[in-house]
N, C-alpha and C positions, 0 to 999 in steps of 0.2 A: 746339651744346651736346652734352655727353656724356652718356651713358645714365644717367638717375636724377638729373640735375642739375636736372630740374623741381619735385623735391621740394622742393627750397631756395627756390624762388620765394615770394614772401609771397602771400596770399590776396586776395581782392578787397576784402574789408573792409580788410584792411592795405594796399592800394594806393590806398583813399581817405583813408587818413592820411599819405601821401606828402608831405613838405617839400621834398625834392630834386628834383622833377619835378611836374607837374601832377596832382592828386589824382585818383584812379581811371586812372592811365596806367601801362602797363608800358614806359615809355620808358628806355632804359638797361639795362634787366634782361637784354636779351641782348647789350650791347655798345652804347658811345657812339656807333658809326657804323652799327647794324644797320638793314637794309631789308626784312627776311625776315618780321619779326613772330610771329604762331603757327605759320608753316612752320617754324621752329626745332624744334617737338616733333616734327618727322618725322624723327627720328633714323637712321641707318643700322641700329642693331639694331631698332628698330621696323619698318623695311621689311622686314627679312628675316622678323622674326617673322609680319607681315602675309601674307607670300606663304604661310603655312600655311593659309590660308582657301581656296587653289585645290585643289578637289578634283575637281570634275567637268569642269571645264575651260570651262565654258558662259560667254559673253560677254555683255555687255549695255552697249548703246549708251546713254547717259544724256542725248545731246544732241539736243534737237528739229531738225527740217530748218531749215537757214538759210533765212529767207524765212517761217518758219510763222506769224509773228504780223504780218499785213498786213491791217489797217493796222498800224503799229509800236503799242506799249502806251504809249509815252511820245509827247506831243504835240510836242516839239522835234525828233523825227526823221521822215524821209521815208522811202517804201517803198524797198525794196532793188531794184534792176534788174540782170539777169543777161545779159551778150551774149557771144555765139559768133562767132567769125570764122575765116576760113582763109586761109592765104597763096597755098593753091593747091587744086585738087581734092581733094588726099591729105592735108591738115593741117587741124588746129584748135585753136583758142586760144581762151582767153575772160577776160573782167574782170567784177568788179563795180562798179557806181555804186552811191552812198548806201548802203554798208554800214557800217552803225552797229556797232562792235565788242561792244557791250552791249544788242544789240538782241534777242538770242536767249538761249540757255543759255550762261550766261557766269560768269565769274570776274572779280570787281573787285580792281585793283592797289590799292596802299596808298595811291597818290596819287587815287583815286577821290573821296576825302572829307577835308576837314580839319575841325578843330574850329573852331567860330564863333570861338572865345576863345582857345584855345592854338596851333592851326595844324595842321600836317601832323604825321604820324607823327614820334616820335623827333626832333623840333626840325627837320627838312629844311626848307629857306627856301622862301617861296613862289616866289620867281625860279627856283628849281631845277625847279619843275614845267612844262617847257617841251619842245617837241618836240626830240627828239634828244638830250636829257638823261636819263640812265637813272635818275636817282633816283627811288626808290619806283616804278618802272615795271613794267609786266608781265614784262619780260624777266628781272627779279631771279628769279621763279619759275619762269620758262622754263628758266633756267640750272640752276637748283635740282631742278626736277621736283617735284610734287606728289603722292606715293606713298604707300599706307600702307593700314591697316586700314580699310575703310569698314564704316559700321554704319548700317543704314535703322531709321527709326522711323516707322511708319507710323500717323501720327495718322487718317487718315481711317478705317483699318480699326478703330482703337480706338473712334472716335465711332460708327461705325456698331453695334460689339458692344455699344455702351452704349444703343443705341436710337434713335439721332439720327445727324445729320449736322453738318458744320462748315458753318456759313453764311457763305459767300464774299461774298454780295450786300451785306454791310454789314461786311465786314472785320474777322471775329470775333476778338478777341486770345486767345491760347493762353497759359496760364502755364506756367511750366517744372514745375511739379508735376504738369501732365498728361502731358509727355514723360517723368518719371519712372513714371507708371502704366503708359503705354504699354510702355514699356521692360520693366517688371517683368512685363506682362501677354505680352510675346512671349519672355520669359526672356532678355532680353539685358542685358550687364553693359557699362558705358561704361568704356572705358580711356584712360589719357593718351594723347595723339598720336592720337587716332581721327579720321578724317574721317566727320563726322556727316551723313547723308543724311534730311532730313525731309520726308516727303510728307504734304502737306494734301488732295489732290486737287483742287488749285486748275486744272491743265490740264483737267481734265474739265469743270469748271465754264465756264472760258473757251470752248473748243472745241464742247462739246456743249450746254450751257446756256443761253450767252448767243446770241442769233442776230446775224445780220450787223449789224443796227442797233445793238445792244448791243456788239458789238465796235467799230464806228465810234465810238461815243459814249464809251467806256471810258476812252481818253486825258484826257477831260475832266473823268472822275467814276471815278477808279481805285478799286478795291476789292479787297482780298485778306486772307483770312484769315493768321494769321502769328502770330510771338512777341510777347507782350506787351513793350511798352517798358517795362522796369523795371529797377531795380538788382539784383534778384533774376536776373532772365535774364542780366545780364552776369556775375554771380558764378557762376551755375551753369556758363556756358560757360568762364570762365577758370578757376575752381577744378577743374573737370574737364581742365584743359589740352588743349579741342579745338583740333586745328588746322588743321580746315577746317570750317564751318558752311554747308552747302549745302541749299537747298530747291527745290520745284517752283513756289514763287510768285514772285511780282514783285519781293519785296523782302526775305525772309526774315522781317522783321517784318511786323506787321498794318499795313495801310492801309485807313482813315486811322487814325493812332495814336489810343490809348486816350485818353479825356478827362483821366484820372487821370496821364497820364505825368509823372515827376519832371522830363523834359526840357525842355519847353516852356518854363518859365519862363528857361532859359538863354538863349534867343534873342531874350527881350524887351528892346529897346533896344540890340541888337548891330549896328553898321553893317554893310551889305552883305548882311544877310540878307534872301532873298526868300521867295515863298510856296512856291517849288519845293523847299526844303528841308523843309518842313512835314511831308509824308507820311511821311519817314523820319527820324524824330528821333532813333532809336538810331543809325543808321549813323555820324556822327561818333564815337559813344563805341565802336562795335564796329571800326571801321576806324581812325580816325586815334588814339584814345586805347589801345586794346588791341593793334591790329596783327593783328585778327582777318582770316584769308583766308575770304572770304563768297563762295557761288556761288548764283546765282538762274536759275530756269526748266528747271531739270532735270528732264527725262522719267524719271520713277522708276516708271511704271506696270507695265511687265513686269518688272522687278527685283522690285518688290514681290510680285506674282504669284507669282514664282518662290520667293521667302522665304517664303510662306504657305505652298507647297504643300510644302515639305521642311523647315519649321522653323527654318531656319537663315538669320539676319539679318544676318550677316557675309560680307564679300567683300574681294576685294583690289581696290583703287581705283586708277587713274592719272588725274590731269589733268595735261594738256600745253598751257599758255597759247601764244600766239604769240610767238615771240622778235621781238618790235616793240619796240626802244629808246625807252623813254620812253612805251610805251602806258598809257593809263588802265585799259584792261580788254582781254578777250579772249573771244572763244569758248570754250568749256569743253573741248573735245575729251576727255570725260571717258567712261572706260570701267570698268565693274566686271566682275570676274572671279571665278567660284565654283567 
C-alpha cells in the first residue's frame, strides 16, 4: 500500500454494504492474494515517522516471562517444561516441551480464526491451513516485521481517575466511546497505521487479586474485561486504520461476551461450532473478516508508568513474531522504545 492510499478505502459501514465480498470484510482491498491484512497500514513512510518518537532511548519489554501463566489460561493447554542439558561439562543446551505459542504474550496469525460462515481471511482455503504451508501463517508478519508508532491507552488509569476500577471478575465490556474519552484525557491523538496498546490492568487482577486456587480454576471460568463486542468497535478500529490492536488481557474483547452482542446469532445452527468459540465472538470479525493483527497478554505496566510520568503516550514499537512457516501464533517479542 502506498502512503495515503488508506484514505481511499471504504468505511466500515460501506464494508457492510459490499456485494463483491462478504459484508463487513476487507477481502480484496489490499489485493486478491493479500495475506498481511491491516499490517499493510504499516507503510515505510509511517515507520520512518514513528522513529521520531524515540527521544530518551528508554526501552520497555512488553512480553511476560515465558511460562508466567502456570497453569495456562486455556484448558486445552498443558504447562510448559524447560530442560537444560550438556554434551560435556563445558556445554549447555536446552529445549521446551508443551510450549504453546499462544500461551503468553502473543500475536495471532490470520489463520488463528476463520469466520464460521465465510471462512478464512481473503478466501484462503481450509486445506491451506496446514503444517508447512505458509498461507496466512505467522511467518508472513515475521518477514514484514510489525513496526510503527505505538500508542498506549491506559483504561485502568482512566477508570481510577473516575473514582472506580474496571471489574475483571465479571469481564466488564468497554465501549469504544471510553477509548475516546481516555485518549482525550491523555491528550492522545490516534493516527492511521498506529499500533494500539490497550491497558486494562488485567495482569494485576490475574497475578495479584486471584489466589492460587482462582488461577487454577480460571481456565474453566474465564473472565476478562475488554472491548465490547459490537459493530461500533469494529468500525472504530477499521475507520481509524489501526494496524495492530494489542491488550494486556486474554482476548482483547471482553470475556464472556456481552449478552447483547450482535454476533451470537451468527453461530446459531452453524455446523461445527463448539462452545470454545463462544467466549471470543468478535474474533472471527477482527481476524478473518478485517484481517486485523491482534496481540494479547502484553505487559504494559512499566510502559504505562513511564508514560504517566512524562505525559507522553507514544513510542516506537517493534513486534517480531517467530519465523515459523505455517505458525498459528507466536510470542510477541514486543519492545517499546521512547
